[in-house]
C-alpha positions as CSV (number, residue, x, y, z in Angstrom):
1,M,-78.8,335.4,109.1
2,N,-79.4,338.8,110.6
3,H,-82.7,339.7,112.3
4,N,-83.4,342.4,109.8
5,S,-83.6,339.7,107.0
6,V,-86.2,337.7,109.0
7,V,-89.9,338.4,108.4
8,G,-92.9,337.1,110.3
9,L,-95.9,337.0,107.9
10,D,-99.4,336.6,109.1
11,I,-101.5,335.6,106.1
12,A,-105.2,336.2,105.6
13,K,-107.8,336.4,102.9
14,N,-107.2,340.0,101.9
15,I,-105.0,341.9,104.4
16,F,-101.6,340.5,105.3
17,H,-99.5,341.7,108.3
18,L,-95.7,341.7,108.3
19,Y,-93.3,342.1,111.3
20,S,-89.5,342.4,111.2
21,L,-86.7,344.2,112.9
22,G,-84.7,347.1,111.3
23,A,-80.9,347.5,111.5
24,D,-81.4,349.7,114.6
25,G,-83.4,346.9,116.3
26,K,-86.7,348.8,116.0
27,A,-89.8,346.9,115.0
28,L,-91.0,347.3,111.4
29,K,-94.7,346.6,110.9
30,K,-96.5,346.7,107.6
31,K,-100.0,345.9,106.2
32,L,-100.3,344.8,102.6
33,K,-103.3,343.9,100.5
34,R,-103.4,340.5,98.8
35,A,-102.6,342.0,95.4
36,E,-99.5,343.9,96.8
37,L,-97.8,341.0,98.6
38,L,-95.7,339.5,95.9
39,G,-94.8,342.8,94.5
40,Y,-93.5,343.9,97.9
41,F,-91.4,340.8,98.4
42,A,-90.0,341.0,94.9
43,N,-88.4,344.3,95.8
44,I,-86.7,343.5,99.1
45,P,-83.5,341.5,99.8
46,V,-83.7,337.8,100.1
47,S,-85.2,337.0,103.5
48,L,-86.2,334.2,105.8
49,I,-90.0,334.3,105.9
50,G,-91.9,332.6,108.6
51,I,-95.6,331.7,107.9
52,E,-98.0,329.8,110.1
53,A,-99.2,326.6,108.4
54,C,-102.8,327.4,107.7
55,G,-105.2,327.8,104.8
56,G,-103.3,329.2,101.8
57,A,-99.9,328.8,103.4
58,H,-98.5,326.3,100.9
59,Y,-99.5,328.4,98.0
60,W,-97.8,331.5,99.4
61,A,-94.8,329.5,100.4
62,R,-94.3,328.3,96.8
63,E,-94.9,331.8,95.3
64,L,-92.4,333.5,97.7
65,S,-89.9,330.7,97.1
66,K,-90.0,331.5,93.4
67,L,-88.8,335.0,94.3
68,G,-85.7,333.5,96.0
69,H,-86.8,333.8,99.6
70,D,-86.3,331.1,102.2
71,V,-89.8,330.3,103.4
72,V,-90.5,328.2,106.6
73,L,-94.0,327.0,107.5
74,L,-94.5,326.6,111.2
75,H,-97.0,324.5,113.2
76,A,-99.8,326.7,114.6
77,R,-99.5,325.1,118.0
78,Y,-95.8,325.9,118.2
79,V,-96.3,329.5,117.2
80,K,-99.1,330.0,119.8
81,G,-96.5,329.9,122.6
82,F,-94.7,333.0,121.3
83,V,-97.8,335.3,121.2
84,V,-97.3,338.2,123.7
85,G,-100.2,340.2,124.8
86,N,-103.7,340.1,123.3
87,K,-104.3,338.4,120.1
88,N,-104.2,340.6,117.0
89,D,-102.7,340.3,113.5
90,F,-99.5,342.2,114.3
91,N,-98.9,340.3,117.5
92,D,-99.4,337.0,115.5
93,A,-96.8,338.2,112.9
94,Q,-94.4,339.1,115.8
95,A,-94.9,335.6,117.3
96,I,-94.1,334.0,113.9
97,H,-91.0,336.2,113.7
98,E,-89.8,335.0,117.1
99,A,-90.7,331.4,116.4
100,V,-88.9,331.1,113.1
101,L,-85.6,332.2,114.8
102,R,-85.6,329.3,117.2
103,P,-83.2,326.4,116.4
104,N,-85.8,323.7,117.4
105,K,-88.7,325.1,115.5
106,R,-91.5,322.8,114.4
107,V,-91.8,323.1,110.7
108,V,-94.2,321.8,108.0
109,R,-92.8,320.8,104.7
110,V,-94.2,322.9,101.8
111,K,-96.4,320.7,99.6
112,T,-96.3,320.6,95.8
113,E,-99.5,321.2,93.8
114,A,-99.5,317.4,93.0
115,Q,-99.6,316.6,96.7
116,Q,-102.3,319.1,97.3
117,D,-104.3,317.7,94.4
118,M,-104.2,314.2,96.0
119,Q,-105.2,315.6,99.3
120,M,-108.1,317.5,97.7
121,L,-109.3,314.2,96.2
122,H,-109.1,312.4,99.5
123,N,-110.9,315.3,101.3
124,I,-113.7,315.3,98.8
125,R,-114.1,311.5,99.0
126,Q,-114.1,311.7,102.9
127,D,-116.8,314.3,102.8
128,L,-118.9,312.1,100.6
129,V,-118.4,309.2,103.0
130,D,-119.4,311.3,105.9
131,K,-122.5,312.4,104.1
132,R,-123.4,308.8,103.3
133,T,-122.9,307.8,106.9
134,A,-125.2,310.7,108.0
135,L,-127.8,309.7,105.5
136,V,-127.8,306.0,106.6
137,N,-128.1,307.0,110.2
138,Q,-131.0,309.4,109.3
139,L,-132.8,306.6,107.4
140,R,-132.5,304.2,110.3
141,G,-133.7,306.8,112.7
142,L,-136.7,307.8,110.6
143,L,-137.7,304.1,110.1
144,M,-137.3,303.5,113.9
145,E,-139.9,306.2,114.5
146,R,-142.3,304.1,112.4
147,G,-141.5,300.9,114.3
148,I,-139.2,299.5,111.7
149,V,-135.7,298.6,112.9
150,I,-132.7,298.1,110.6
151,A,-129.4,296.7,111.9
152,K,-126.4,298.9,112.0
153,G,-124.3,299.2,108.9
154,I,-124.6,300.6,105.4
155,N,-125.0,297.1,103.9
156,S,-128.0,296.4,106.1
157,V,-129.7,299.6,104.9
158,R,-128.9,298.8,101.3
159,R,-130.2,295.3,101.6
160,E,-133.4,295.9,103.7
161,L,-134.7,299.3,102.5
162,P,-135.9,298.2,99.1
163,F,-138.0,295.5,100.7
164,I,-139.4,297.9,103.2
165,L,-140.4,300.3,100.5
166,E,-142.2,297.5,98.6
167,D,-144.0,296.1,101.6
168,A,-147.5,297.6,101.5
169,D,-148.4,296.2,105.0
170,N,-145.7,297.8,107.1
171,G,-147.8,300.9,108.0
172,L,-145.8,303.5,106.0
173,T,-147.9,306.3,104.6
174,T,-147.7,307.3,101.0
175,L,-145.8,310.5,101.7
176,S,-143.3,308.8,104.1
177,R,-142.7,306.0,101.5
178,E,-142.0,308.7,98.8
179,L,-139.6,310.6,101.0
180,L,-137.7,307.4,102.0
181,A,-137.5,306.4,98.4
182,E,-135.9,309.7,97.5
183,Q,-133.4,309.3,100.3
184,Y,-132.6,305.8,99.0
185,Q,-131.9,307.2,95.6
186,Q,-129.5,309.7,97.2
187,L,-127.8,306.8,98.9
188,K,-127.3,305.0,95.6
189,A,-126.0,308.2,94.0
190,L,-123.5,308.7,96.9
191,D,-122.4,305.0,96.5
192,K,-121.8,305.6,92.8
193,T,-119.8,308.8,93.3
194,I,-117.7,307.3,96.1
195,K,-116.9,304.3,93.9
196,E,-115.8,306.7,91.1
197,Q,-113.5,308.5,93.5
198,D,-112.1,305.2,94.7
199,Q,-111.3,304.3,91.1
200,R,-109.7,307.6,90.5
201,I,-107.5,307.3,93.6
202,G,-106.6,303.8,92.5
203,R,-105.4,305.0,89.1
204,L,-103.4,307.9,90.6
205,C,-101.9,305.5,93.2
206,Q,-100.7,303.2,90.4
207,Q,-99.3,306.1,88.5
208,N,-97.3,307.4,91.5
209,R,-94.1,305.5,92.0
210,Q,-93.9,306.2,95.7
211,S,-97.5,305.3,96.6
212,Q,-97.2,302.2,94.4
213,R,-94.1,301.0,96.4
214,F,-96.0,301.7,99.7
215,L,-98.5,299.0,98.8
216,A,-95.9,296.4,99.5
217,V,-96.0,297.2,103.3
218,P,-98.4,295.0,105.3
219,G,-101.5,296.8,106.3
220,I,-101.1,299.6,103.6
221,G,-103.9,299.8,101.0
222,I,-104.5,302.1,98.1
223,I,-106.3,304.8,100.2
224,T,-103.5,304.9,102.9
225,A,-100.6,304.6,100.4
226,S,-101.8,307.5,98.2
227,L,-102.7,309.7,101.2
228,I,-99.4,309.1,102.9
229,A,-97.5,309.8,99.6
230,A,-99.3,313.1,99.4
231,D,-98.6,313.9,103.1
232,L,-95.0,312.7,103.3
233,G,-93.5,313.7,100.0
234,D,-89.8,312.9,99.8
235,G,-89.6,312.5,103.6
236,K,-87.1,315.3,103.9
237,G,-89.4,317.4,106.1
238,Y,-88.7,315.1,109.0
239,A,-85.3,314.5,110.6
240,S,-86.0,310.9,111.5
241,S,-88.6,308.1,111.3
242,R,-89.6,308.8,114.9
243,D,-90.3,312.4,114.0
244,Y,-92.7,311.3,111.3
245,A,-94.4,308.8,113.7
246,A,-94.7,311.6,116.3
247,S,-96.2,314.0,113.7
248,L,-99.1,311.4,113.3
249,G,-99.5,311.1,117.1
250,L,-98.3,307.5,117.2
251,V,-95.7,307.9,119.9
252,P,-96.3,307.9,123.7
253,R,-97.0,311.1,125.6
254,Q,-94.3,311.8,128.2
255,H,-94.7,313.2,131.7
256,S,-91.3,313.0,133.2
257,S,-89.4,314.8,135.9
258,G,-85.9,314.3,137.1
259,D,-84.9,310.7,136.9
260,K,-88.5,309.4,136.7
261,Q,-89.6,308.7,133.2
262,H,-93.4,308.3,132.7
263,Y,-94.8,307.3,129.4
264,L,-98.6,307.5,128.8
265,G,-100.8,306.6,125.8
266,I,-100.1,307.8,122.3
267,S,-100.3,311.6,121.9
268,K,-103.0,311.5,119.1
269,R,-101.6,314.7,117.6
270,G,-101.3,315.5,113.9
271,N,-103.2,314.0,111.0
272,R,-106.1,312.1,112.6
273,R,-107.2,310.5,109.3
274,L,-103.7,309.1,108.6
275,R,-103.3,307.8,112.1
276,T,-106.7,306.1,111.9
277,L,-105.9,304.5,108.5
278,L,-102.6,303.2,109.8
279,I,-104.2,301.6,112.9
280,H,-107.1,300.1,110.9
281,G,-104.6,298.6,108.4
282,A,-102.5,297.3,111.3
283,R,-105.6,295.6,112.7
284,S,-106.2,293.8,109.5
285,V,-102.7,292.4,109.6
286,L,-103.1,291.3,113.2
287,K,-106.3,289.4,112.4
288,V,-104.4,287.0,110.1
289,C,-101.0,286.9,111.8
290,Q,-101.8,283.8,113.9
291,R,-101.9,281.7,110.8
292,K,-98.4,282.8,109.6
293,T,-94.9,282.0,110.6
294,D,-92.8,284.8,109.1
295,K,-90.7,287.1,111.4
296,L,-93.2,289.9,111.4
297,S,-96.1,287.6,112.3
298,R,-94.2,286.0,115.1
299,W,-93.3,289.4,116.5
300,L,-97.0,290.4,116.4
301,Q,-98.1,287.2,118.0
302,A,-95.7,287.7,120.9
303,L,-96.8,291.4,121.2
304,I,-100.5,290.5,121.3
305,E,-99.8,288.0,124.0
306,R,-97.8,290.5,126.1
307,R,-99.7,293.8,125.5
308,G,-103.1,292.9,124.0
309,F,-104.6,293.3,120.5
310,N,-105.2,297.1,120.5
311,K,-101.7,298.1,121.7
312,A,-100.2,295.7,119.2
313,A,-102.2,297.4,116.5
314,V,-100.8,300.8,117.5
315,A,-97.3,299.4,117.7
316,L,-97.6,298.1,114.1
317,A,-99.0,301.4,112.9
318,N,-96.0,303.1,114.5
319,K,-93.7,300.7,112.9
320,N,-95.3,301.1,109.5
321,A,-95.1,304.9,109.7
322,R,-91.4,304.6,110.3
323,I,-91.0,302.2,107.4
324,L,-92.8,304.5,105.0
325,W,-90.7,307.4,106.0
326,A,-87.5,305.3,105.5
327,M,-88.8,304.2,102.0
328,A,-89.5,307.8,101.0
329,S,-86.4,309.5,102.4
330,H,-84.0,306.9,101.2
331,D,-85.9,306.2,97.9
332,K,-86.0,302.4,98.6
333,D,-88.5,299.6,98.1
334,Y,-90.0,297.7,101.0
335,Q,-87.7,294.9,102.3
336,K,-89.7,292.0,103.8
337,Q,-88.2,290.6,107.0
338,A,-86.6,287.2,106.6
339,A,-88.1,284.3,108.5
């Protein structure tokens, strides 16, 4: 594809910046308002359009693809290395133009609306969970200021706070008791809302064939299965299982020179929430593997003995990420390892 059919597009809320090269090799720069963007691209030849993967990128990628253009979403960290000079919108568009031409570019698969819907649901649920955690910590801190200590954990607050509010001899003033009671009602409301979101995720997980199949993998629950199905899609956005594991930060960082290969801890790049869910799920498998004799459990037992519990958990999380990619990309069910 010729350079004059390649466009670097820096998207924004209202004003978009384009960079391309003309037939004479001169730079072509253009600013477009949001309402003008699709009309402009509808009237130019089919092009390769590079966009940095950021807010709104998936929407614009879908809309531009409908017009027949080949749209590539690029990792922001990858594009940053191509910025020349001071940061401004046209320089960003030029960096995107340069990055999309490279053969080893780091791309992001365009997500469907259904994938984004599931991610939206998970983001809303996680925000509610974060608010509940903050509220519980606030309640424990406020009570500690009055000489009342509650053990860590949401269940401890749920269990003990009603008795504290009813205890007339604990020294709480009327106002503090009223305020704490209001906060307790907020906690119950958050519990109810989170439970409703969990039920909705469960229903959607069962309706989605891919996430339903993911549940067969050890350490993969409803939350993880549905979120990975939304993130992974058909798996075609990754060349191999290792690429997907690397995108989640589950492979070692490398610091090598010449013939000396040095591998460090995991890179911890990419989707932190998915990485955390996979590792937590792996820990749950490791806790019960000592009582089992299947091939996976025996492998985990030996790994724990050699490398320790935490490294074994990361190893299983890495393994599960690769298995999930293989299931998605090859459209296959999980095959349990024989004893």
